[in-house]
C-alpha positions in Angstrom: 173.1 54.2 -43.4 173.6 56.9 -40.7 171.1 59.5 -42.1 168.3 56.7 -42.1 169.2 55.3 -38.7 168.5 58.9 -37.3 164.9 60.0 -39.0 164.0 56.5 -37.7 165.0 57.1 -34.1 163.5 60.5 -34.4 160.8 58.6 -35.4 159.9 55.9 -32.3 161.4 59.4 -30.2 165.1 57.3 -29.5 167.1 59.9 -28.1 170.1 57.2 -27.7 169.4 55.7 -30.8 169.3 59.3 -32.1 172.4 60.4 -30.2 174.5 57.2 -32.1 173.4 58.2 -35.2 174.9 61.5 -34.7 178.1 59.9 -33.1 178.5 57.6 -36.3 178.2 60.8 -38.7 180.6 62.3 -36.8 183.1 59.7 -37.1 182.9 59.7 -40.9 182.7 63.2 -41.1 186.5 63.2 -39.5 187.8 60.2 -41.5 186.9 62.4 -43.9 188.8 65.9 -42.9 186.0 67.7 -42.4 186.9 68.5 -38.8 183.9 71.5 -38.2 181.0 68.8 -39.5 182.8 66.3 -37.1 182.5 68.9 -34.4 178.3 69.9 -35.1 177.4 66.3 -35.4 179.0 65.6 -32.0 177.1 68.3 -30.2 174.1 67.2 -31.7 175.2 63.6 -30.4 176.0 65.2 -26.9 172.7 66.9 -26.7 170.3 64.2 -27.1 172.8 61.5 -24.8 172.3 64.1 -21.8 168.3 64.1 -22.3 168.5 60.4 -22.4 170.9 60.8 -18.8 172.1 57.7 -17.6 170.6 55.3 -20.5 173.3 57.9 -22.8 176.3 57.9 -20.7 178.2 55.8 -23.3 177.3 58.0 -26.0 177.9 61.2 -24.4 181.4 60.1 -23.6 181.9 58.9 -27.2 180.6 62.5 -28.4 183.0 64.1 -26.2 186.2 62.3 -27.2 185.2 62.5 -30.9 184.4 66.3 -30.0 187.4 66.6 -28.2 189.6 65.0 -31.3 188.0 67.6 -33.9 189.5 70.8 -31.7 192.5 69.7 -31.7 192.8 69.1 -35.4 191.5 72.6 -35.4 194.2 73.6 -33.2 191.7 75.4 -30.2 194.0 73.5 -27.8 192.5 75.5 -24.4 189.0 73.3 -25.6 190.5 69.8 -25.7 192.3 70.0 -22.0 188.4 71.3 -21.4 186.8 68.1 -22.9 190.0 65.9 -21.5 189.3 66.7 -18.3 185.8 66.4 -18.5 185.7 63.3 -20.3 188.5 61.5 -18.2 186.1 62.4 -14.8 183.2 60.7 -16.2 185.2 57.8 -17.5 186.5 57.6 -13.8 183.0 58.0 -12.6 181.6 55.1 -14.8 184.8 53.1 -14.7 185.4 52.8 -18.9 189.0 52.0 -18.4 188.9 52.0 -22.6 187.6 56.1 -22.3 190.0 56.9 -20.0 192.8 55.6 -21.5 191.5 57.3 -25.0 191.0 60.9 -22.2 195.3 60.0 -21.2 196.2 59.7 -24.9 193.9 63.2 -25.8 195.5 65.0 -22.5 198.7 63.9 -23.7 198.4 65.6 -27.4 197.3 68.8 -25.7 200.3 69.2 -23.4 202.6 67.6 -25.9 201.1 70.8 -28.5 201.6 73.2 -25.5 205.2 72.8 -24.8 204.6 70.6 -21.6 206.6 68.0 -22.5 206.1 66.4 -18.7 203.2 66.8 -18.8 202.4 64.8 -21.8 204.7 62.2 -21.3 202.8 61.4 -18.2 199.8 60.9 -19.8 201.2 59.1 -22.6 202.8 56.8 -20.3 199.1 56.0 -18.6 197.7 55.4 -21.6 200.6 52.8 -23.0 200.2 50.9 -19.5 195.8 50.7 -19.7 196.0 50.1 -23.7 198.3 47.4 -23.1 196.2 45.8 -20.3 193.4 46.1 -22.5 195.5 44.2 -25.2 194.3 47.5 -27.0 197.6 46.9 -29.5 196.9 49.9 -32.0 196.8 52.6 -29.6 199.2 51.4 -27.7 201.7 51.5 -30.7 200.4 55.1 -31.1 201.5 55.7 -27.4 204.6 54.6 -27.7 205.2 57.0 -31.0 203.4 60.0 -29.0 206.8 59.4 -26.3 209.2 59.3 -29.1 207.0 63.0 -29.9 207.9 64.3 -26.5 211.6 63.0 -26.7 212.7 63.9 -30.1 210.7 67.5 -28.8 213.0 67.7 -25.9 216.1 67.1 -28.2 216.5 63.4 -26.9 216.9 61.6 -30.4 218.3 58.3 -29.2 215.3 57.8 -26.8 213.1 59.0 -29.7 214.4 56.9 -31.9 214.3 53.8 -29.6 209.8 55.2 -28.5 209.6 54.7 -32.2 210.9 51.5 -33.1 208.6 50.0 -30.0 205.8 51.6 -32.3 206.9 50.4 -35.8 207.1 47.0 -34.4 203.6 46.2 -33.2 202.2 47.8 -35.8 204.1 45.7 -37.9 203.2 42.9 -36.1 199.2 43.7 -36.4 199.5 44.5 -39.6 198.4 48.2 -39.4 199.7 49.8 -42.7 198.8 53.3 -42.7 200.2 53.5 -38.5 204.1 51.8 -39.9 204.4 54.4 -42.5 203.4 57.3 -40.0 206.0 55.8 -37.3 208.6 55.2 -40.3 208.2 58.5 -41.0 208.9 59.7 -37.4 211.5 57.5 -36.8 213.8 58.8 -39.8 212.9 62.5 -38.1 214.9 60.6 -35.1 217.5 60.0 -37.2 217.8 63.2 -39.0 218.7 64.2 -35.2 221.1 61.3 -34.9 222.6 62.3 -38.8 221.6 58.9 -40.2 221.0 60.6 -43.0 221.5 57.9 -45.1 219.2 55.5 -43.5 216.2 58.4 -42.6 215.9 58.9 -46.7 216.1 55.0 -47.5 213.1 55.0 -44.9 211.3 58.2 -46.0 211.7 56.7 -49.8 209.9 53.5 -48.8 207.2 55.7 -47.3 206.6 57.7 -50.2 206.5 54.7 -52.0 204.0 52.9 -50.3 201.6 56.1 -49.7 198.4 56.4 -52.5 196.6 59.3 -51.3 198.2 62.7 -52.9 197.2 64.5 -49.4 198.0 61.8 -46.7 199.5 63.4 -43.6 202.8 60.6 -44.3 
């Protein structure tokens, strides 16, 4: 469907619609774990969005964010930081609050990967506040979990467990099973730090039993 939309947009000489199609394909490749292909599609979308000037700004923001996540999964943290700053400035200029929140999330994971725990924590707190304000519970839960990752990386296992429990409660409340399993896995890691071995094993056995795909990150 995305390929057909792209072909129709080309025929109509509509760069915004074509950029949207490339962004859709980038998302699909991302879901399949093909980060190189996702990156290529995002770059096509960004170029077309730039051609469309003002009309293409929304698609440009989407392309930049998708590029950022592709670079993150490919381990190019410097590229993630550059894109995170660029898209944050663009979203601030346009008062795009959701884009701003996702930019905070992207910058946070990049700084976490670099071991900049204070900076990462700041961006996760900002993202959590904005996602909560926007009513985006799924991403708010992700920010709680990311705050847990910061605490655990700093050796603060009690705080990490508390943050993961917040994330887990939201995931269960909204019925997002994939997130629930990830947060339960993270909570188990904190429990290991707290020497709560039996509870950690029980929780991990539940995760294993509920995970249906062999290549799942959980």
